[in-house]
A tleap script that builds the chain and sets N, CA, C and O, in Angstrom:
source leaprc.protein.ff14SB
mol = sequence {
  NMET ARG LEU GLN LEU PRO THR ASP ARG TRP
  ILE LEU GLU GLU LEU GLN GLU GLY ARG ASN
  LEU GLY ALA ASN ILE ALA VAL GLU VAL ASP
  ARG HIE LYS LYS THR ILE THR ARG ARG LEU
  ASN GLN MET GLU GLU ASP SER LEU VAL HIE
  SER VAL GLY ASN GLY VAL TYR GLU ILE THR
  PRO LYS GLY VAL ALA THR LEU ARG LEU ILE
  ASP GLN TYR GLU ARG GLY GLU GLU PHE GLU
  LYS LEU VAL GLU GLU ARG ALA GLU LEU ILE
  GLU VAL HIE PRO PRO ALA ILE VAL ASP GLU
  GLY ALA ASP GLU CSER
}
set mol.1.N position { 9.584 0.840 23.203 }
set mol.1.CA position { 8.274 0.112 23.442 }
set mol.1.C position { 8.412 -1.208 22.687 }
set mol.1.O position { 8.925 -1.194 21.568 }
set mol.2.N position { 8.024 -2.243 23.182 }
set mol.2.CA position { 8.086 -3.604 22.785 }
set mol.2.C position { 6.691 -4.146 22.597 }
set mol.2.O position { 6.066 -4.496 23.598 }
set mol.3.N position { 6.200 -4.237 21.510 }
set mol.3.CA position { 4.710 -4.797 21.579 }
set mol.3.C position { 4.838 -6.169 21.228 }
set mol.3.O position { 5.755 -6.553 20.502 }
set mol.4.N position { 3.975 -6.933 21.697 }
set mol.4.CA position { 3.533 -8.302 21.438 }
set mol.4.C position { 2.292 -8.555 20.647 }
set mol.4.O position { 1.185 -8.659 21.175 }
set mol.5.N position { 2.514 -8.651 19.341 }
set mol.5.CA position { 1.496 -8.792 18.271 }
set mol.5.C position { 0.913 -10.278 18.130 }
set mol.5.O position { 1.758 -11.174 18.142 }
set mol.6.N position { -0.186 -10.577 18.022 }
set mol.6.CA position { -1.218 -9.781 17.946 }
set mol.6.C position { -1.872 -9.224 19.085 }
set mol.6.O position { -2.686 -8.304 19.008 }
set mol.7.N position { -1.431 -9.914 20.392 }
set mol.7.CA position { -2.424 -9.600 21.684 }
set mol.7.C position { -2.500 -8.196 22.019 }
set mol.7.O position { -3.540 -7.720 22.473 }
set mol.8.N position { -1.253 -7.368 21.784 }
set mol.8.CA position { -1.318 -5.974 22.195 }
set mol.8.C position { -2.462 -5.187 21.435 }
set mol.8.O position { -3.199 -4.414 22.046 }
set mol.9.N position { -2.583 -5.425 20.028 }
set mol.9.CA position { -3.518 -4.892 19.246 }
set mol.9.C position { -4.967 -5.025 19.536 }
set mol.9.O position { -5.787 -4.113 19.431 }
set mol.10.N position { -5.262 -6.506 19.990 }
set mol.10.CA position { -6.539 -6.693 20.594 }
set mol.10.C position { -6.802 -6.018 21.628 }
set mol.10.O position { -7.858 -5.394 21.724 }
set mol.11.N position { -5.805 -6.034 22.656 }
set mol.11.CA position { -6.098 -5.243 23.795 }
set mol.11.C position { -6.240 -3.765 23.914 }
set mol.11.O position { -6.911 -3.180 24.764 }
set mol.12.N position { -5.357 -3.100 22.731 }
set mol.12.CA position { -5.709 -1.875 22.521 }
set mol.12.C position { -6.930 -1.445 21.893 }
set mol.12.O position { -7.316 -0.283 22.021 }
set mol.13.N position { -7.667 -2.439 21.116 }
set mol.13.CA position { -9.054 -2.346 20.196 }
set mol.13.C position { -9.953 -2.712 21.274 }
set mol.13.O position { -11.068 -2.205 21.145 }
set mol.14.N position { -9.800 -3.441 22.297 }
set mol.14.CA position { -10.984 -3.630 23.449 }
set mol.14.C position { -11.117 -2.323 24.232 }
set mol.14.O position { -12.200 -1.903 24.640 }
set mol.15.N position { -10.073 -1.777 24.395 }
set mol.15.CA position { -9.726 -0.496 25.322 }
set mol.15.C position { -10.242 0.587 24.849 }
set mol.15.O position { -10.660 1.444 25.627 }
set mol.16.N position { -10.321 0.776 23.316 }
set mol.16.CA position { -10.713 1.682 22.609 }
set mol.16.C position { -12.366 1.950 22.518 }
set mol.16.O position { -12.935 2.984 22.168 }
set mol.17.N position { -12.849 0.888 22.876 }
set mol.17.CA position { -14.380 0.818 23.161 }
set mol.17.C position { -14.579 1.365 24.466 }
set mol.17.O position { -15.767 1.576 24.713 }
set mol.18.N position { -13.743 1.671 25.412 }
set mol.18.CA position { -13.948 2.125 26.505 }
set mol.18.C position { -13.197 1.187 28.025 }
set mol.18.O position { -12.884 0.001 27.917 }
set mol.19.N position { -13.051 1.798 29.058 }
set mol.19.CA position { -12.502 1.220 30.164 }
set mol.19.C position { -12.962 0.026 30.308 }
set mol.19.O position { -14.141 -0.118 29.985 }
set mol.20.N position { -12.197 -1.221 30.835 }
set mol.20.CA position { -12.409 -2.358 30.901 }
set mol.20.C position { -11.615 -3.043 31.848 }
set mol.20.O position { -10.517 -2.562 32.128 }
set mol.21.N position { -12.051 -4.246 32.468 }
set mol.21.CA position { -10.990 -5.090 33.405 }
set mol.21.C position { -10.391 -6.031 32.633 }
set mol.21.O position { -10.902 -6.688 31.726 }
set mol.22.N position { -9.248 -6.059 33.056 }
set mol.22.CA position { -8.068 -6.979 32.382 }
set mol.22.C position { -8.914 -8.254 32.269 }
set mol.22.O position { -9.016 -8.720 31.135 }
set mol.23.N position { -9.508 -8.857 33.225 }
set mol.23.CA position { -10.225 -10.090 33.207 }
set mol.23.C position { -11.181 -10.196 31.942 }
set mol.23.O position { -11.230 -11.201 31.232 }
set mol.24.N position { -11.816 -9.227 31.771 }
set mol.24.CA position { -12.943 -9.285 30.468 }
set mol.24.C position { -12.206 -8.935 29.552 }
set mol.24.O position { -12.755 -9.246 28.495 }
set mol.25.N position { -11.094 -8.372 29.350 }
set mol.25.CA position { -10.348 -8.419 28.189 }
set mol.25.C position { -9.683 -9.753 27.710 }
set mol.25.O position { -9.553 -9.993 26.509 }
set mol.26.N position { -9.281 -10.585 28.658 }
set mol.26.CA position { -8.793 -11.984 28.496 }
set mol.26.C position { -10.002 -12.552 27.904 }
set mol.26.O position { -9.811 -13.012 26.778 }
set mol.27.N position { -11.182 -12.647 28.347 }
set mol.27.CA position { -12.401 -13.381 27.696 }
set mol.27.C position { -12.425 -12.939 26.340 }
set mol.27.O position { -12.334 -13.796 25.461 }
set mol.28.N position { -12.548 -11.564 25.991 }
set mol.28.CA position { -12.714 -11.159 24.813 }
set mol.28.C position { -11.760 -11.349 23.741 }
set mol.28.O position { -12.206 -11.474 22.601 }
set mol.29.N position { -10.445 -11.393 23.950 }
set mol.29.CA position { -9.476 -11.728 23.076 }
set mol.29.C position { -8.882 -13.236 23.243 }
set mol.29.O position { -7.868 -13.630 22.666 }
set mol.30.N position { -9.711 -14.045 24.163 }
set mol.30.CA position { -9.270 -15.290 24.079 }
set mol.30.C position { -7.712 -15.707 24.751 }
set mol.30.O position { -7.046 -16.675 24.386 }
set mol.31.N position { -7.389 -14.886 25.641 }
set mol.31.CA position { -5.767 -15.087 25.977 }
set mol.31.C position { -6.103 -15.504 27.707 }
set mol.31.O position { -7.139 -15.226 28.311 }
set mol.32.N position { -5.161 -16.081 28.136 }
set mol.32.CA position { -5.176 -16.323 29.641 }
set mol.32.C position { -5.195 -15.181 30.415 }
set mol.32.O position { -4.542 -14.219 30.011 }
set mol.33.N position { -5.885 -15.085 31.570 }
set mol.33.CA position { -5.749 -13.791 32.332 }
set mol.33.C position { -4.523 -13.137 32.863 }
set mol.33.O position { -4.388 -11.923 33.019 }
set mol.34.N position { -3.502 -14.201 33.168 }
set mol.34.CA position { -2.013 -13.678 33.516 }
set mol.34.C position { -1.293 -13.273 32.314 }
set mol.34.O position { -0.281 -12.593 32.483 }
set mol.35.N position { -1.709 -13.632 30.921 }
set mol.35.CA position { -1.069 -13.003 29.822 }
set mol.35.C position { -1.418 -11.488 29.752 }
set mol.35.O position { -0.600 -10.590 29.554 }
set mol.36.N position { -2.646 -11.353 29.928 }
set mol.36.CA position { -3.368 -10.045 29.775 }
set mol.36.C position { -2.643 -9.017 30.439 }
set mol.36.O position { -2.144 -7.991 29.977 }
set mol.37.N position { -2.675 -9.590 31.933 }
set mol.37.CA position { -2.252 -8.978 33.131 }
set mol.37.C position { -0.836 -8.392 32.843 }
set mol.37.O position { -0.513 -7.220 33.035 }
set mol.38.N position { -0.011 -9.421 32.334 }
set mol.38.CA position { 1.328 -9.210 32.169 }
set mol.38.C position { 1.617 -7.914 31.163 }
set mol.38.O position { 2.463 -7.045 31.368 }
set mol.39.N position { 0.603 -8.002 29.889 }
set mol.39.CA position { 0.601 -7.268 29.012 }
set mol.39.C position { 0.250 -5.754 29.368 }
set mol.39.O position { 0.924 -4.774 29.053 }
set mol.40.N position { -0.937 -5.764 30.087 }
set mol.40.CA position { -1.350 -4.616 30.490 }
set mol.40.C position { -0.124 -3.837 31.332 }
set mol.40.O position { 0.282 -2.708 31.057 }
set mol.41.N position { 0.403 -4.729 32.474 }
set mol.41.CA position { 1.733 -3.797 33.003 }
set mol.41.C position { 2.447 -3.225 32.203 }
set mol.41.O position { 2.764 -2.038 32.274 }
set mol.42.N position { 2.877 -4.225 31.110 }
set mol.42.CA position { 4.038 -3.474 30.135 }
set mol.42.C position { 3.557 -2.246 29.401 }
set mol.42.O position { 4.208 -1.227 29.172 }
set mol.43.N position { 2.035 -2.570 28.997 }
set mol.43.CA position { 1.565 -1.519 28.408 }
set mol.43.C position { 1.624 -0.290 29.072 }
set mol.43.O position { 1.998 0.704 28.449 }
set mol.44.N position { 1.334 -0.225 30.150 }
set mol.44.CA position { 1.129 0.842 31.191 }
set mol.44.C position { 2.447 1.654 31.411 }
set mol.44.O position { 2.525 2.881 31.342 }
set mol.45.N position { 3.536 0.739 31.704 }
set mol.45.CA position { 4.857 1.225 31.696 }
set mol.45.C position { 5.457 2.006 30.464 }
set mol.45.O position { 6.367 2.835 30.494 }
set mol.46.N position { 4.729 1.549 29.355 }
set mol.46.CA position { 4.990 2.312 28.061 }
set mol.46.C position { 3.958 3.344 27.730 }
set mol.46.O position { 3.935 3.889 26.627 }
set mol.47.N position { 2.959 3.658 28.848 }
set mol.47.CA position { 2.105 4.940 28.468 }
set mol.47.C position { 1.313 4.547 27.581 }
set mol.47.O position { 0.770 5.490 27.006 }
set mol.48.N position { 0.944 3.310 27.138 }
set mol.48.CA position { -0.314 3.012 26.255 }
set mol.48.C position { -1.790 2.807 26.770 }
set mol.48.O position { -2.820 2.971 26.116 }
set mol.49.N position { -1.663 2.392 28.153 }
set mol.49.CA position { -2.865 2.239 28.703 }
set mol.49.C position { -2.715 3.075 30.490 }
set mol.49.O position { -1.683 3.297 31.123 }
set mol.50.N position { -3.738 3.280 30.764 }
set mol.50.CA position { -3.562 3.708 32.426 }
set mol.50.C position { -4.641 2.754 33.105 }
set mol.50.O position { -5.760 2.514 32.652 }
set mol.51.N position { -4.140 2.306 34.162 }
set mol.51.CA position { -4.940 1.769 35.325 }
set mol.51.C position { -5.854 2.845 36.138 }
set mol.51.O position { -5.420 3.771 36.824 }
set mol.52.N position { -6.966 2.572 35.947 }
set mol.52.CA position { -7.706 3.541 36.799 }
set mol.52.C position { -8.343 2.821 38.320 }
set mol.52.O position { -9.373 3.210 38.872 }
set mol.53.N position { -7.650 1.942 38.704 }
set mol.53.CA position { -7.855 1.127 39.870 }
set mol.53.C position { -8.537 -0.162 39.815 }
set mol.53.O position { -9.005 -0.411 38.704 }
set mol.54.N position { -8.702 -0.957 40.620 }
set mol.54.CA position { -9.377 -2.041 40.982 }
set mol.54.C position { -9.409 -3.006 39.163 }
set mol.54.O position { -10.388 -3.424 38.546 }
set mol.55.N position { -8.403 -3.043 38.913 }
set mol.55.CA position { -7.938 -3.857 37.578 }
set mol.55.C position { -8.665 -3.494 36.459 }
set mol.55.O position { -8.837 -4.319 35.562 }
set mol.56.N position { -9.254 -2.030 36.363 }
set mol.56.CA position { -9.848 -1.359 35.201 }
set mol.56.C position { -8.794 -0.556 34.698 }
set mol.56.O position { -8.075 0.120 35.434 }
set mol.57.N position { -8.654 -0.623 33.178 }
set mol.57.CA position { -7.842 0.015 32.322 }
set mol.57.C position { -8.519 0.809 31.451 }
set mol.57.O position { -9.668 0.523 31.112 }
set mol.58.N position { -7.831 1.976 30.959 }
set mol.58.CA position { -8.298 2.813 29.884 }
set mol.58.C position { -7.108 2.877 28.941 }
set mol.58.O position { -5.996 2.517 29.330 }
set mol.59.N position { -7.298 3.284 27.834 }
set mol.59.CA position { -6.464 3.749 26.795 }
set mol.59.C position { -5.882 5.027 26.822 }
set mol.59.O position { -6.699 5.921 27.044 }
set mol.60.N position { -4.586 5.427 26.647 }
set mol.60.CA position { -4.090 6.643 26.711 }
set mol.60.C position { -3.818 7.047 25.056 }
set mol.60.O position { -3.661 6.267 24.116 }
set mol.61.N position { -3.823 8.704 25.047 }
set mol.61.CA position { -3.648 9.024 23.838 }
set mol.61.C position { -2.482 8.284 23.154 }
set mol.61.O position { -2.672 7.965 21.980 }
set mol.62.N position { -1.414 7.996 23.667 }
set mol.62.CA position { -0.245 7.216 22.738 }
set mol.62.C position { -0.800 5.831 22.632 }
set mol.62.O position { -0.456 5.293 21.580 }
set mol.63.N position { -1.644 5.003 23.495 }
set mol.63.CA position { -2.334 3.994 22.840 }
set mol.63.C position { -3.143 4.102 21.780 }
set mol.63.O position { -3.153 3.173 20.973 }
set mol.64.N position { -3.859 5.086 21.602 }
set mol.64.CA position { -4.734 5.345 20.306 }
set mol.64.C position { -3.775 5.632 19.152 }
set mol.64.O position { -3.940 5.186 18.016 }
set mol.65.N position { -2.866 6.330 19.493 }
set mol.65.CA position { -1.938 6.564 18.278 }
set mol.65.C position { -1.277 5.252 17.820 }
set mol.65.O position { -1.153 5.082 16.607 }
set mol.66.N position { -0.798 4.214 18.759 }
set mol.66.CA position { -0.028 3.262 18.648 }
set mol.66.C position { -0.994 2.125 17.810 }
set mol.66.O position { -0.601 1.435 16.869 }
set mol.67.N position { -2.263 2.120 18.364 }
set mol.67.CA position { -3.249 1.444 17.542 }
set mol.67.C position { -3.308 1.937 16.110 }
set mol.67.O position { -3.316 1.154 15.161 }
set mol.68.N position { -3.342 3.039 16.000 }
set mol.68.CA position { -3.758 3.716 14.631 }
set mol.68.C position { -2.564 3.566 13.558 }
set mol.68.O position { -2.724 3.427 12.345 }
set mol.69.N position { -1.324 3.621 14.253 }
set mol.69.CA position { -0.253 3.179 13.255 }
set mol.69.C position { 0.279 1.578 13.471 }
set mol.69.O position { 1.337 1.269 12.923 }
set mol.70.N position { -0.327 0.734 14.132 }
set mol.70.CA position { 0.372 -0.171 14.545 }
set mol.70.C position { 0.897 -1.185 13.230 }
set mol.70.O position { 1.793 -1.991 13.482 }
set mol.71.N position { 0.424 -1.139 12.071 }
set mol.71.CA position { 0.952 -1.498 11.050 }
set mol.71.C position { 2.089 -1.305 10.608 }
set mol.71.O position { 2.618 -2.163 9.902 }
set mol.72.N position { 2.777 -0.032 10.947 }
set mol.72.CA position { 3.954 0.487 10.855 }
set mol.72.C position { 5.104 -0.056 11.734 }
set mol.72.O position { 6.293 0.171 11.512 }
set mol.73.N position { 4.546 -0.920 12.923 }
set mol.73.CA position { 5.348 -1.276 14.154 }
set mol.73.C position { 6.942 -1.539 13.539 }
set mol.73.O position { 7.895 -0.961 14.063 }
set mol.74.N position { 7.081 -2.249 12.655 }
set mol.74.CA position { 8.429 -2.962 12.257 }
set mol.74.C position { 9.438 -1.750 11.918 }
set mol.74.O position { 10.655 -1.878 11.784 }
set mol.75.N position { 8.789 -0.687 11.817 }
set mol.75.CA position { 9.810 0.676 11.469 }
set mol.75.C position { 10.560 1.162 12.645 }
set mol.75.O position { 11.071 2.278 12.551 }
set mol.76.N position { 10.704 0.476 13.764 }
set mol.76.CA position { 11.525 0.838 15.079 }
set mol.76.C position { 11.329 1.817 15.741 }
set mol.76.O position { 10.220 2.054 16.220 }
set mol.77.N position { 12.498 2.686 15.926 }
set mol.77.CA position { 12.447 4.011 16.464 }
set mol.77.C position { 11.736 5.110 15.715 }
set mol.77.O position { 11.461 6.175 16.267 }
set mol.78.N position { 11.376 4.800 14.198 }
set mol.78.CA position { 10.751 5.835 13.428 }
set mol.78.C position { 9.254 5.441 13.827 }
set mol.78.O position { 8.418 6.333 13.687 }
set mol.79.N position { 8.847 4.264 14.283 }
set mol.79.CA position { 7.625 4.232 14.805 }
set mol.79.C position { 7.148 5.015 16.089 }
set mol.79.O position { 6.173 5.743 16.279 }
set mol.80.N position { 8.117 4.631 16.849 }
set mol.80.CA position { 8.001 5.490 18.287 }
set mol.80.C position { 7.708 7.060 18.125 }
set mol.80.O position { 6.886 7.709 18.772 }
set mol.81.N position { 8.543 7.511 17.144 }
set mol.81.CA position { 8.493 8.994 16.879 }
set mol.81.C position { 7.335 9.272 16.477 }
set mol.81.O position { 6.713 10.195 17.004 }
set mol.82.N position { 6.765 8.469 15.376 }
set mol.82.CA position { 5.367 8.638 14.672 }
set mol.82.C position { 4.144 8.705 15.999 }
set mol.82.O position { 3.229 9.529 16.006 }
set mol.83.N position { 4.303 7.949 16.778 }
set mol.83.CA position { 3.527 7.402 17.868 }
set mol.83.C position { 3.380 8.743 18.906 }
set mol.83.O position { 2.300 9.086 19.387 }
set mol.84.N position { 4.581 9.387 19.141 }
set mol.84.CA position { 4.786 10.505 20.079 }
set mol.84.C position { 4.089 11.685 19.216 }
set mol.84.O position { 3.373 12.500 19.797 }
set mol.85.N position { 4.265 11.749 18.097 }
set mol.85.CA position { 3.575 12.989 17.166 }
set mol.85.C position { 2.229 13.037 17.103 }
set mol.85.O position { 1.489 13.997 17.316 }
set mol.86.N position { 1.991 12.030 16.823 }
set mol.86.CA position { 0.192 11.840 16.595 }
set mol.86.C position { -0.423 11.636 18.166 }
set mol.86.O position { -1.599 11.951 18.347 }
set mol.87.N position { 0.134 11.268 18.958 }
set mol.87.CA position { -0.216 11.012 20.496 }
set mol.87.C position { -0.448 12.555 20.966 }
set mol.87.O position { -1.286 12.665 21.861 }
set mol.88.N position { 0.080 13.621 20.570 }
set mol.88.CA position { 0.115 14.922 20.916 }
set mol.88.C position { -0.840 15.514 20.549 }
set mol.88.O position { -1.108 16.559 21.142 }
set mol.89.N position { -1.772 15.029 19.351 }
set mol.89.CA position { -3.012 15.443 18.637 }
set mol.89.C position { -4.330 14.697 19.277 }
set mol.89.O position { -5.457 15.122 19.024 }
set mol.90.N position { -4.154 13.773 19.963 }
set mol.90.CA position { -5.089 12.873 20.514 }
set mol.90.C position { -5.723 13.525 21.956 }
set mol.90.O position { -4.991 14.018 22.815 }
set mol.91.N position { -6.991 13.457 22.061 }
set mol.91.CA position { -7.459 13.769 23.388 }
set mol.91.C position { -8.413 12.541 23.740 }
set mol.91.O position { -9.361 12.381 22.972 }
set mol.92.N position { -8.296 11.766 24.672 }
set mol.92.CA position { -9.133 10.612 25.243 }
set mol.92.C position { -10.101 11.048 26.325 }
set mol.92.O position { -9.783 11.300 27.487 }
set mol.93.N position { -11.368 11.110 25.789 }
set mol.93.CA position { -12.427 11.324 26.671 }
set mol.93.C position { -13.535 10.007 26.978 }
set mol.93.O position { -14.575 9.787 26.358 }
set mol.94.N position { -12.923 9.156 28.217 }
set mol.94.CA position { -13.699 8.118 28.144 }
set mol.94.C position { -15.269 8.212 28.130 }
set mol.94.O position { -15.752 9.034 28.909 }
set mol.95.N position { -16.195 7.419 27.283 }
set mol.95.CA position { -15.447 6.259 26.569 }
set mol.95.C position { -15.195 6.460 25.136 }
set mol.95.O position { -14.843 5.576 24.355 }
set mol.96.N position { -15.410 7.737 24.845 }
set mol.96.CA position { -15.249 8.260 23.270 }
set mol.96.C position { -13.584 8.967 23.279 }
set mol.96.O position { -12.997 9.623 24.140 }
set mol.97.N position { -13.260 8.594 22.204 }
set mol.97.CA position { -11.946 8.900 21.521 }
set mol.97.C position { -11.894 10.198 20.567 }
set mol.97.O position { -12.487 10.023 19.502 }
set mol.98.N position { -11.438 11.175 20.697 }
set mol.98.CA position { -11.397 12.459 19.762 }
set mol.98.C position { -9.863 12.459 19.134 }
set mol.98.O position { -8.914 12.346 19.909 }
set mol.99.N position { -9.695 12.561 18.023 }
set mol.99.CA position { -8.486 12.761 17.403 }
set mol.99.C position { -8.471 14.169 16.498 }
set mol.99.O position { -9.001 14.243 15.390 }
set mol.100.N position { -7.821 15.200 17.111 }
set mol.100.CA position { -7.724 16.510 16.587 }
set mol.100.C position { -7.401 16.592 15.251 }
set mol.100.O position { -7.916 17.349 14.428 }
set mol.101.N position { -6.211 15.491 14.999 }
set mol.101.CA position { -5.691 15.476 13.919 }
set mol.101.C position { -6.074 14.808 12.745 }
set mol.101.O position { -5.422 14.836 11.702 }
set mol.102.N position { -7.320 14.102 12.944 }
set mol.102.CA position { -8.019 13.236 12.031 }
set mol.102.C position { -8.619 13.764 10.606 }
set mol.102.O position { -9.192 14.849 10.709 }
set mol.103.N position { -8.602 13.394 9.749 }
set mol.103.CA position { -9.283 13.979 8.832 }
set mol.103.C position { -10.691 13.758 8.773 }
set mol.103.O position { -11.093 12.621 9.020 }
set mol.104.N position { -11.656 14.821 8.435 }
set mol.104.CA position { -13.060 14.781 9.024 }
set mol.104.C position { -13.672 14.328 7.828 }
set mol.104.O position { -14.901 14.363 7.888 }
set mol.105.N position { -13.115 13.840 6.574 }
set mol.105.CA position { -13.939 13.581 5.263 }
set mol.105.C position { -14.431 12.355 5.081 }
set mol.105.O position { -15.085 12.096 4.070 }
savepdb mol mol.pdb
quit
C-alpha cells in the first residue's frame, strides 16, 4: 500500500462520516477532482475504499484501520500487518462504523 499523505488521510476522514461522491470529497479537501479520482481508484485497489457505483465510495474495514493507524505509516511492512490485523476486528455499517476491538472506556 502506498499512501499519498495528507490527501489520503483527508479522503478516509471524509468517508468515515459516510458514503460520498468523489466530487464532493474533492470540494471538502480542497483538491482537484482528478486528483481525488486517481487516489480513490488506488485506494480501491488497496481495499481501503469500495465503489458502490455512480462515483459514490464508502470506507472499508481496512480503510478504517488505516486511518486509525496512519501516524505509524512510516513503519512499512509492519504498518500493513497492523492494518490487516485491526481490519479483521472492524465492521462497517454505513454510515456508522463499529470497531469491535476498540476500548469502550
